[in-house]
N, C-alpha and C positions, 0 to 999 in steps of 0.2 A: 503494500499501500504505498503510493508516493504523500509526503508532506513534501510542499512546495511553497515557496514562500518567492512573490512576486516583486517586482521594481520596478516602477517606472518613474524617470526623470530627466528624459527629451525635453522635456517644454517645461512651460513654467509650473505645470501639475507636477504635485510630487506626491505621489499613491506608492502604498505597499497595498499588498492582498495577500494571503495563504490559501492554500487549496488543502484539503484533505482527500485523497484521490480525486477524481472529477468534480469535487462538492468545494463552492468557494465555503471556505468559513466563516471569514472576516476579510474586510477591505477596509481602508482609508484614506482618504484623499486631500490635497489642500490645492488652492489654484492661487496662489501667493508667488512675484516673480523673486528672484534670487532669496528663497527660502531654505531649497532645500540640504542645504549644510547644519541647518540650524533645526530641523525637523525631522531630517529623516530616520536619525537610531531610533529618537523618540516612537514615530510612530510603526517602527518596525517592531519595538517593546511592547506596545501598544496590542497589534495584531497578532502576537504571539501570547499575549495574556490571554483575549478575545478568545483564539482559536483553543486554550484550555493543553499548549504544552508547552516544553523548553527549546530554544534555540539548538541544543543539540539533539532532537528530536529529528531536525531538516535533513531531509534526503538530496533535495536539491536547492538550486538559489535561483529563481529565472532573471534576467536584468534586461532590459531595454538594453540594446546594444547601437544603436547610431542609425541613421544619423540623425544630427538635430544640434541643443544647445552647447558647447563646448564643455562647458562651464558645469550644466548638469550633468551629463552623461561621465563625465568623470567624476563627480561626485556618488552618483548612482553604480560602477562597476568597482570606482575603490573600494565603496561600502560593501557591495555582496562580496570580492575577494575576500577582503576583511575576515569578512562572515564565517566564506568559502574556508580559509583557513583554519576561524580557531574552531571550527565547530564540526571538520569531515566531509563536509557537503560536497555535492559537484557543481556546477555554474554548468546553465543553457541560456546563448544568447539567443535574443528574438528580437530582427529586424523592426525598431521600430515604427517604419511605416507600414510594416507588415501586420503590427498588433492593431496599428489605427484603423485600418482596412477590415480587419476581422471587426470590428465594431461596428464599422457599417455594415458589413454583412447580414449583421443580425436578425436586419429586417429589409435589408434588400438584396437579397442572395443572388438573383438573374442579373446584375449589373455590373458594368466598367466602372471600378473603383479609382479615382483617379486621387490617392493618398498626398497631401502635401502637407510641407512645414517651411515657417520663414526661417532660411538663411541670412546670409548679411547685404548690404548694398541691394538690394531688393530682389534679390535673386529666393528662389526657391527651392526646396531639397520636391522629389515630387519619384514616386515608381507607379506603375497600374495593376491591378489585381483584378481578377476573376475567382467567384468560388470553386475550389476545386470540387472531386466528388468526392471527399472527407469532409466537407463546407468549412473548410478552411481555407486562407487567400492562395492563390500561386498565382503568384508573381508575372506576369506577361510584358513588363517593359521595366526594364532594372530601375535601380537608384539614380540620379543625375539630379547635378544642380545647375539652375541655368537661371535665367531671366525671364520671370512673366510672361512677355511680352509673346514669347519665342514657343509657350505650351503648345497653343493652337497648334502652329505646323509639325511640334513632336508628337503630338495625340493624329493629327489627318495623313504624317507620315507612318503611321502605326494602326492607319483605317480602325481609329476609336470616333465612331462618327453619336456615341450617348452614351450616359453612365450619372453616375452620382460623382462626387467631389468632398473629400472629407478632411478636413484639419484646421489648426490655426491660421494654415494662410490661403483656407476654401474661397473668403471670396474677392480675395484678392488674384487668383486664380479664375475664377468663373468669371469677373470682370475684365480680364487681361483676354478671354476666348475673342477671336473675331465675331461666329456664332454660337452664344452659350444657350440655345434652346432646346437644344435637347439634353441639357446637364441640369443636375440639381445640386446646390452644396447643400448637405446635409450637415448639421451642426451636433458633433460628437465630441467629447475632450477624449483627450490620453487615457488610461485607465489602467492600472495595473491587472487588473481583471482583463485585462484585452490581452496583457502579455502576458499571464499563467496559462489563459486558452489556450495560445499560439505554442505554447512549452510542453503540454500537458502530452500531445503524440510522440516530441522528442524525447521526454523524458521515457515514458514505455520503448522507445527504439533505442536508446543510448545515445541522443544526440550530445553530448556535451563537451564544453571547448577546455582546453588544457589551463588552468587557474593561474599559471607562472606565464603565461604567454598571453592570454589574454587581455584586449586594449579594445576601446569603443571602435565604431567604425565614423571613421568622420567625414567620410566621406569629401573633403574639401582640404586643403593640407592646415593644420592647427596650429594657429597662431599664439604663442606663447606670452602669458602675462607674468606679472609676478607674483609667487604663489605664498597662498595665505595657507589656513591651517588646511590640515587635512580631514574627510569626515573616516578615515582609516587608523588615521592616530586615535578618534574618539573613541571606537568601538569598545562598549561593555562587553564583551561576551568573550 
């Protein structure tokens, strides 16, 4: 029986969910910019208490692996790695846009899903998915970083003529399309629940990453800034 904790920090949303087998038993989320370092560890504690087991009982830690916010991803992944080393759990990496697409597919399973997340300089991270036979997102266009104005050309080149757009940059992407009449913006926030749902089949087939070498998938080159405190240094486990 898998006990999995899922972590989502790729955007302004900081979210933690716990699954026992396929059942969601705890979830906490907060949508507050630059609060991940302050909130994440306490949210993990509360979620474990609510689920009724200890960190050492965890079998796996699922984490949103990118692309997304450099700082958010770094905090989420470093926390996941610190917890994994501390309790002997394995890590499951879930692409951030795949998890977001899963949230949209729960009510729009037949549509192409354009998952978008804002980057810098008016760019968007985007990928396109359809629902697979197992109900999970199947990527039909890989993650790219691009100007919003180029999205219409990209979708046309792949013959994607209709679908739904989901993500923090959804309205920006919709407004940039030359013909948006066949697309719909769906307002779904990133969630650790979606990360966990995408992680469950990976756990069953043993699709784990190497904890020592695992790093966030930034997609674009990381621009280093002066380092502050690391969430890894503050872990109480």
